[in-house]
C-alpha positions as CSV (number, residue, x, y, z in Angstrom):
1,M,-37.9,4.0,7.7
2,R,-38.5,2.9,4.1
3,G,-40.2,6.2,3.3
4,A,-38.2,8.9,1.4
5,G,-35.7,10.9,3.5
6,Q,-35.4,8.5,6.5
7,I,-32.0,7.4,5.3
8,L,-29.5,10.1,4.1
9,L,-26.3,9.2,2.2
10,V,-23.7,12.0,2.4
11,A,-20.5,12.4,0.4
12,T,-17.9,15.1,1.1
13,Y,-15.1,14.7,-1.5
14,E,-14.6,12.1,-4.2
15,L,-12.3,13.8,-6.7
16,G,-15.0,16.0,-8.2
17,R,-17.0,12.9,-9.4
18,Q,-20.6,11.9,-8.9
19,P,-19.7,9.9,-5.8
20,P,-19.8,6.1,-5.8
21,G,-19.9,6.4,-2.0
22,I,-23.6,7.4,-2.6
23,T,-24.5,5.7,-5.9
24,W,-23.6,2.2,-4.9
25,P,-25.2,2.2,-1.4
26,K,-28.2,4.0,-2.8
27,A,-28.7,1.2,-5.3
28,F,-28.4,-1.6,-2.7
29,L,-30.8,0.2,-0.3
30,E,-33.4,0.8,-3.1
31,R,-33.2,-2.8,-4.1
32,A,-34.1,-3.7,-0.5
33,G,-37.1,-1.4,-0.6
34,F,-35.7,1.7,1.1
35,R,-35.9,5.2,-0.4
36,P,-32.7,7.0,0.7
37,A,-32.0,10.6,0.1
38,A,-28.6,11.9,-1.0
39,L,-26.5,14.9,-0.2
40,D,-23.2,15.6,-2.0
41,L,-21.2,18.3,-0.2
42,Q,-18.8,18.5,-3.1
43,V,-21.4,20.5,-5.1
44,E,-24.3,21.1,-2.6
45,Q,-24.7,23.2,0.5
46,L,-25.4,21.3,3.7
47,D,-29.2,20.9,3.7
48,E,-30.6,21.2,7.2
49,A,-34.0,19.9,6.1
50,R,-32.6,16.7,4.7
51,I,-30.5,16.1,7.8
52,R,-33.4,16.7,10.2
53,A,-35.6,14.3,8.3
54,A,-33.1,11.4,8.6
55,R,-32.9,8.7,11.1
56,L,-29.9,7.0,9.6
57,I,-27.1,9.2,8.1
58,A,-24.2,7.4,6.3
59,L,-21.1,9.4,5.5
60,S,-18.8,8.2,2.8
61,V,-15.1,8.5,3.5
62,P,-13.1,6.8,0.8
63,M,-10.0,8.9,1.1
64,H,-8.0,11.1,3.4
65,T,-9.5,14.4,2.3
66,A,-13.0,13.0,2.5
67,L,-12.4,11.8,6.1
68,R,-11.2,15.3,7.2
69,L,-14.2,16.9,5.6
70,G,-16.5,14.2,6.9
71,L,-15.4,14.7,10.5
72,R,-16.2,18.4,10.1
73,A,-19.6,17.6,8.5
74,A,-20.4,15.1,11.3
75,Q,-20.1,17.9,13.9
76,R,-22.7,20.0,12.1
77,I,-24.9,16.9,11.5
78,R,-24.9,15.9,15.1
79,S,-25.9,19.4,16.2
80,L,-28.8,19.5,13.7
81,Q,-30.0,15.9,14.3
82,P,-28.6,14.4,17.5
83,D,-31.1,11.5,17.4
84,A,-30.0,10.1,14.1
85,L,-27.8,7.1,13.9
86,L,-24.5,8.1,12.3
87,C,-22.5,5.7,10.2
88,F,-19.2,6.1,8.4
89,H,-18.2,3.9,5.5
90,G,-15.5,3.6,2.9
91,L,-11.8,2.8,2.8
92,Y,-10.7,5.2,5.5
93,A,-13.5,4.4,7.9
94,P,-12.2,1.2,9.6
95,L,-8.7,2.6,9.7
96,H,-9.9,5.4,12.0
97,A,-12.7,3.6,13.8
98,P,-11.8,4.8,17.3
99,L,-11.8,8.4,16.2
100,L,-15.0,8.0,14.3
101,R,-16.8,6.5,17.3
102,R,-15.7,9.4,19.4
103,A,-17.2,11.6,16.7
104,G,-20.5,10.0,17.3
105,A,-20.5,7.0,14.8
106,A,-22.7,4.1,15.9
107,A,-21.4,2.0,13.0
108,V,-18.2,2.0,11.0
109,L,-18.2,0.0,7.8
110,G,-15.3,-0.8,5.3
111,A,-14.8,-2.8,2.2
112,E,-17.7,-4.2,0.3
113,C,-20.0,-2.9,3.0
114,E,-23.3,-2.2,1.1
115,E,-25.1,-5.3,2.3
116,E,-24.0,-4.4,5.9
117,L,-25.5,-1.0,5.4
118,V,-28.8,-2.6,4.2
119,A,-28.7,-4.8,7.3
120,L,-28.1,-1.7,9.5
121,A,-31.1,0.1,8.0
122,G,-33.3,-3.0,8.5
123,A,-32.2,-3.4,12.1
124,L,-33.0,0.3,12.8
125,E,-36.4,0.0,11.1
126,R,-37.3,-3.0,13.3
127,G,-35.9,-1.5,16.5
128,E,-33.2,-4.2,16.8
129,P,-29.6,-3.8,18.1
130,I,-27.1,-2.3,15.6
131,P,-25.4,-5.2,13.9
132,S,-22.1,-3.7,12.8
133,A,-19.3,-2.8,15.2
134,T,-16.0,-2.7,13.3
135,P,-13.0,-3.1,15.7
136,P,-9.9,-0.9,15.6
137,P,-7.4,-2.0,13.0
138,R,-4.6,-4.4,14.0
139,L,-1.3,-5.1,12.3
140,P,-1.7,-6.6,9.9
141,L,-5.4,-6.1,9.4
142,A,-7.1,-9.4,9.3
143,K,-9.0,-10.2,6.1
144,P,-12.6,-9.1,6.8
145,A,-14.6,-12.2,7.4
146,R,-17.5,-11.0,5.3
147,L,-15.5,-9.7,2.4
148,K,-17.1,-11.4,-0.5
149,R,-18.3,-10.8,-4.0
150,L,-21.6,-8.9,-3.9
151,D,-24.5,-9.0,-6.3
152,Y,-24.0,-5.5,-7.7
153,P,-27.0,-3.6,-8.8
154,V,-26.7,-0.7,-11.3
155,P,-25.5,2.3,-9.3
156,S,-28.4,4.7,-8.5
157,R,-27.8,8.3,-9.6
158,S,-31.4,9.7,-9.2
159,G,-31.6,12.6,-6.8
160,L,-27.9,13.5,-7.3
161,P,-26.8,16.8,-8.9
162,A,-26.6,16.8,-12.7
163,P,-23.3,15.5,-14.2
164,E,-22.4,19.0,-15.5
165,R,-21.9,20.2,-12.0
166,Y,-19.0,17.8,-11.5
167,A,-15.4,17.7,-12.9
168,R,-15.3,17.9,-16.7
169,L,-12.9,16.6,-19.3
170,A,-10.6,19.3,-20.7
171,E,-9.3,18.5,-24.1
172,G,-8.1,20.7,-27.0
173,G,-9.2,23.9,-25.4
174,R,-12.8,22.8,-24.7
175,E,-14.6,21.0,-21.9
176,R,-17.0,18.1,-22.0
177,V,-19.4,16.6,-19.4
178,A,-17.7,13.7,-17.7
179,G,-19.1,10.8,-15.7
180,H,-17.7,8.0,-13.6
181,A,-18.0,4.2,-13.5
182,E,-16.3,1.2,-11.9
183,A,-15.5,-2.0,-13.6
184,T,-13.8,-3.6,-10.6
185,R,-13.5,-2.9,-6.9
186,G,-10.5,-3.6,-4.7
187,C,-7.0,-4.5,-5.9
188,K,-4.8,-7.6,-6.2
189,H,-1.7,-5.7,-5.2
190,R,-0.2,-4.8,-1.8
191,C,1.6,-1.5,-2.2
192,L,2.6,-0.7,1.3
193,H,1.5,3.0,1.4
194,C,-2.0,2.4,-0.2
195,P,-5.1,2.0,2.1
196,V,-6.7,-0.5,-0.3
197,P,-4.6,-3.5,0.6
198,A,-5.3,-2.9,4.3
199,L,-8.9,-3.7,3.7
200,Y,-9.0,-5.8,0.6
201,Q,-5.8,-7.9,1.4
202,G,-5.0,-8.4,-2.3
203,R,-8.5,-9.2,-3.5
204,F,-10.5,-7.5,-6.2
205,F,-14.0,-8.1,-7.6
206,A,-15.2,-7.6,-11.2
207,V,-18.4,-5.7,-11.7
208,P,-20.5,-7.6,-14.3
209,E,-20.1,-6.1,-17.8
210,E,-23.8,-5.6,-18.2
211,T,-24.0,-3.6,-14.9
212,V,-21.1,-1.3,-16.1
213,L,-22.8,-0.8,-19.4
214,A,-26.2,0.0,-17.9
215,D,-24.5,2.5,-15.5
216,V,-22.7,4.3,-18.3
217,A,-25.9,4.3,-20.4
218,Q,-27.9,6.2,-17.8
219,Q,-25.1,8.8,-17.6
220,V,-25.0,9.1,-21.4
221,E,-28.7,9.9,-21.3
222,R,-27.9,12.8,-19.0
223,G,-25.3,14.3,-21.3
224,V,-22.1,12.5,-20.4
225,T,-19.6,12.1,-23.3
226,H,-16.6,10.9,-21.3
227,V,-16.3,8.4,-18.5
228,T,-13.6,8.0,-15.8
229,F,-13.1,4.4,-14.7
230,G,-12.5,4.9,-11.0
231,D,-11.2,1.4,-10.3
232,P,-8.0,1.3,-8.2
233,D,-6.6,-0.5,-11.2
234,F,-8.6,-1.0,-14.4
235,L,-6.1,-3.6,-15.6
236,N,-6.2,-5.8,-12.6
237,G,-8.3,-8.0,-14.8
238,P,-7.1,-7.1,-18.3
239,A,-9.5,-9.4,-20.1
240,H,-12.5,-8.0,-18.2
241,A,-11.3,-4.4,-18.9
242,L,-11.0,-5.1,-22.7
243,R,-14.5,-6.7,-22.7
244,V,-16.0,-3.6,-21.0
245,A,-14.2,-1.2,-23.3
246,R,-15.3,-3.1,-26.4
247,A,-18.9,-3.3,-25.2
248,L,-19.0,0.4,-24.5
249,H,-17.5,1.3,-27.9
250,R,-20.0,-0.8,-29.7
251,R,-22.9,0.9,-28.0
252,F,-21.5,4.4,-27.7
253,P,-18.9,4.8,-30.4
254,D,-18.3,8.5,-29.6
255,L,-17.8,8.0,-25.9
256,T,-14.3,8.4,-24.6
257,F,-12.8,7.3,-21.2
258,D,-9.8,7.4,-19.0
259,F,-8.6,4.8,-16.5
260,T,-6.1,4.1,-13.7
261,A,-3.5,1.4,-14.0
262,K,-0.2,0.4,-12.3
263,V,3.0,1.1,-14.2
264,E,3.8,-2.6,-14.3
265,H,0.3,-3.3,-15.9
266,L,0.8,-0.7,-18.6
267,V,4.1,-2.3,-19.4
268,E,2.9,-5.9,-19.2
269,E,-0.3,-5.2,-21.1
270,A,1.2,-2.8,-23.6
271,A,-0.2,-4.9,-26.5
272,L,-3.8,-4.1,-25.2
273,L,-3.3,-0.3,-25.2
274,P,-3.8,0.3,-28.9
275,E,-7.2,-1.4,-28.8
276,L,-8.1,0.5,-25.7
277,R,-7.3,3.6,-27.5
278,A,-9.4,2.5,-30.5
279,C,-12.3,2.0,-28.0
280,G,-12.0,5.5,-26.8
281,A,-9.3,5.7,-24.1
282,L,-7.8,9.2,-24.0
283,F,-5.5,9.0,-21.0
284,A,-4.4,6.8,-18.1
285,V,-3.5,7.8,-14.6
286,S,-0.7,5.8,-13.0
287,A,0.8,5.9,-9.5
288,V,4.4,6.5,-10.6
289,E,5.1,7.8,-7.1
290,S,8.9,8.2,-7.5
291,L,11.8,7.7,-9.9
292,S,14.0,6.4,-7.1
293,D,14.4,2.6,-7.2
294,E,15.1,2.6,-3.5
295,V,11.9,4.4,-2.7
296,L,9.9,2.3,-5.1
297,A,11.3,-0.9,-3.4
298,R,10.4,0.4,0.1
299,L,6.8,1.0,-1.0
300,H,6.6,-2.4,-2.8
301,K,5.4,-0.7,-5.9
302,G,6.3,-3.5,-8.2
303,H,8.0,-1.2,-10.8
304,T,11.3,0.6,-11.2
305,R,12.5,3.8,-12.8
306,A,13.1,1.9,-16.1
307,G,9.5,0.6,-15.9
308,V,8.2,4.2,-15.6
309,L,10.0,5.1,-18.8
310,A,8.7,2.0,-20.5
311,A,5.1,2.8,-19.4
312,F,5.3,6.3,-20.8
313,E,6.6,5.0,-24.1
314,A,3.9,2.3,-24.3
315,C,1.2,4.8,-23.8
316,R,2.8,7.3,-26.2
317,A,3.0,4.6,-28.9
318,A,-0.7,3.7,-28.4
319,G,-1.8,7.4,-28.5
320,I,-2.8,7.4,-24.8
321,S,-1.6,10.3,-22.6
322,L,-0.1,9.1,-19.3
323,R,-0.9,11.3,-16.3
324,P,1.3,10.4,-13.3
325,S,0.5,10.7,-9.7
326,L,3.5,11.1,-7.4
327,L,4.6,10.6,-3.9
328,P,7.9,12.6,-3.8
329,F,8.1,13.1,-0.1
330,T,8.8,10.0,1.9
331,P,11.3,9.2,4.7
332,W,13.6,7.7,2.0
333,S,13.4,10.5,-0.6
334,T,16.4,12.8,-1.0
335,L,16.8,16.3,-2.2
336,A,19.1,15.0,-5.0
337,G,16.4,12.6,-6.0
338,Y,13.7,15.3,-6.0
339,L,15.9,17.4,-8.4
340,A,16.5,14.3,-10.5
341,L,12.7,13.8,-10.8
342,L,12.2,17.3,-11.9
343,D,15.0,17.1,-14.4
344,T,13.6,13.9,-15.8
345,F,10.1,15.2,-16.2
346,E,11.5,18.2,-18.1
347,A,13.9,16.2,-20.3
348,Q,11.2,13.7,-21.2
349,G,8.6,16.3,-22.0
350,W,6.2,15.1,-19.3
351,V,5.6,18.4,-17.6
352,E,2.2,19.1,-19.3
353,A,0.9,15.7,-18.2
354,L,1.5,16.6,-14.6
355,D,-0.9,18.2,-12.1
356,P,1.6,20.4,-10.1
357,V,0.0,19.4,-6.8
358,Q,1.6,16.0,-7.4
359,L,5.0,17.6,-6.7
360,S,4.0,18.3,-3.1
361,I,2.4,15.0,-2.0
362,R,3.8,13.8,1.4
363,L,3.4,10.2,2.6
364,L,0.4,9.5,4.8
365,V,0.5,6.6,7.2
366,P,-3.0,5.9,8.6
367,P,-3.7,3.3,11.3
368,G,-3.5,-0.2,9.8
369,S,-1.1,0.9,7.1
370,L,1.1,-2.0,6.0
371,L,4.1,0.3,6.4
372,L,3.7,0.2,10.1
373,E,4.5,-3.5,10.1
374,A,7.1,-3.3,7.3
375,E,9.1,-0.4,8.9
376,P,8.7,-0.8,12.7
377,G,10.0,2.1,14.7
378,L,10.2,4.5,11.7
379,F,6.8,6.2,12.3
380,G,5.7,8.0,15.5
381,P,2.3,8.0,17.2
382,L,-0.9,8.8,15.4
383,D,-1.6,12.5,15.0
384,E,-5.4,12.6,14.8
385,G,-5.3,16.2,13.5
386,S,-3.5,15.0,10.3
387,L,-5.0,11.5,10.4
388,S,-1.6,10.0,10.0
389,H,1.2,8.6,12.1
390,R,3.9,11.2,12.5
391,W,7.2,11.1,10.7
392,T,9.9,13.7,10.2
393,H,12.4,13.6,7.4
394,P,16.0,13.1,8.4
395,D,16.9,16.0,6.1
396,P,15.1,19.2,7.4
397,R,15.4,20.7,4.0
398,M,12.9,18.1,2.6
399,D,10.2,19.0,5.1
400,R,10.7,22.7,4.3
401,L,10.7,22.0,0.6
402,Q,7.4,20.0,0.9
403,R,5.6,22.9,2.7
404,E,6.8,25.5,0.2
405,V,6.0,23.4,-2.9
406,A,2.5,22.8,-1.5
407,A,2.1,26.6,-1.2
408,L,3.3,27.2,-4.7
409,A,1.0,24.5,-6.1
410,E,-2.0,25.9,-4.3
411,A,-1.3,29.4,-5.4
412,G,-0.8,28.4,-9.0
413,A,-4.0,26.4,-9.0
414,S,-5.9,29.4,-7.6
415,R,-4.6,31.6,-10.3
416,G,-5.2,29.0,-13.0
417,E,-1.7,29.3,-14.2
418,P,-0.2,26.7,-16.7
419,A,1.4,23.6,-15.2
420,A,4.7,24.5,-16.8
421,R,4.9,27.9,-14.9
422,T,4.2,26.2,-11.6
423,F,6.7,23.5,-12.4
424,E,9.4,26.1,-13.2
425,A,8.7,27.9,-9.9
426,V,9.1,24.5,-8.0
427,H,12.3,23.7,-9.9
428,Q,13.8,27.1,-9.0
429,L,12.7,26.6,-5.3
430,A,14.3,23.2,-5.1
431,R,17.5,24.4,-6.6
432,G,17.6,27.2,-4.2
433,I,17.1,25.0,-1.2
434,A,19.8,22.7,-2.5
435,G,22.2,25.6,-2.8
436,L,22.3,25.5,-6.6
437,P,22.4,28.7,-8.7
438,H,19.3,30.1,-10.3
439,R,18.9,29.0,-13.9
440,H,17.2,30.5,-16.9
441,P,13.7,29.1,-17.4
442,T,13.4,26.4,-20.0
443,A,10.6,26.5,-22.5
444,H,8.1,23.6,-22.1
445,H,6.3,22.3,-25.2
446,P,3.6,19.6,-24.8
447,V,3.8,16.7,-27.2
448,G,2.1,17.8,-30.4
449,G,2.0,21.4,-29.2
450,V,-1.2,20.9,-27.2
451,A,-1.6,19.9,-23.5
452,G,-3.0,16.4,-23.2
453,P,-6.5,15.6,-22.0
454,R,-7.3,15.8,-18.3
455,L,-10.0,16.3,-15.8
456,T,-10.7,19.7,-14.4
457,E,-10.4,18.4,-10.9
458,S,-6.8,17.9,-9.8
459,W,-6.0,14.6,-8.1
460,F,-5.7,14.7,-4.3
461,C,-5.6,11.9,-1.8
């Protein structure tokens, strides 16, 4: 088992990044003496030889899209290597444990699972019973008994495709090779729609500064000039974030980075933003979700519409572009609210900071979601095809609008059209569905006349 190829780590989708769902488990396994192989289906074809050589195949499913693709990959994997032990791990694995077991999974692992994966590999090597059997989620999910701070090794990136094959940083009309790192794992917040609280229950763990620095250093050696911090919230521990940013800037003064942070953290820690910018921060991603205070309260987001405006202003003052993620279609959203969101983005000059797909995102409610407890009776049974509990908007126009906006966003992305053009088409569509007259298109001008920095892979869930 400890020979090369006996363990295969597989990723399907991780936002176009070199996948932490491979790099972290690979490092833990290598430290234990194993020599796992890797297969990243984001940028590689399914390699039959690697699959047939494996006795343990671990599929990373950290998000909804990854799980859908992972289930499809598992079918092919089982047909090629029916004797291998199949394991699913990542945020979405425990939430869908019954489905994954029917798909052939012998083990389902969740938060902070790398040591469990090592134990699984060891048991298989020794011919012992499989040690991990994650039960189906309950409401609320009990805090995992083994959830603890791990001894994090430096993520292992050997054997993975080169960084230039992944999403790049687009800035000022040119592209740069981008990498990925994590300074923390988990999140101290409990936003009801997010899968992270269902597993981490308000806990987060800091990755040691020296580990983060070593990980970035190995990527810089391979040509990376920009790093995305993929933490659920880089500012969960603001002092730690600042130490990491300072250390990186001292060692790699030309390196730039982006990070994700809650609206409330961008406002509360506004004083830190100028120094983060001086250390190389180009943009921040924030889960704005909605500009409706009612919707934000229902989701327990911890911010308001006024907070969103304050976060944009704090980032603007610091010279950091704010790229919002949205959740405009929920059971509590309204058509008037959707139009107000579009009007606000246009009036504030935020259109060029928006990936148009964000205008189409519909609430997903996986098993174990905190929303099922907070809103009893609102959601229907689990639809395993969509991996979400069913819900229908009380206003049929909203469900129609969501489908048509999704089609517009997909078509615009396939043509490579500017965000402003897709935004205008969505605006006209929403007005039409609301029975409002067609309007003359409005010119959109990014701040400074140039679209802000972004990654070439649009954000999906």
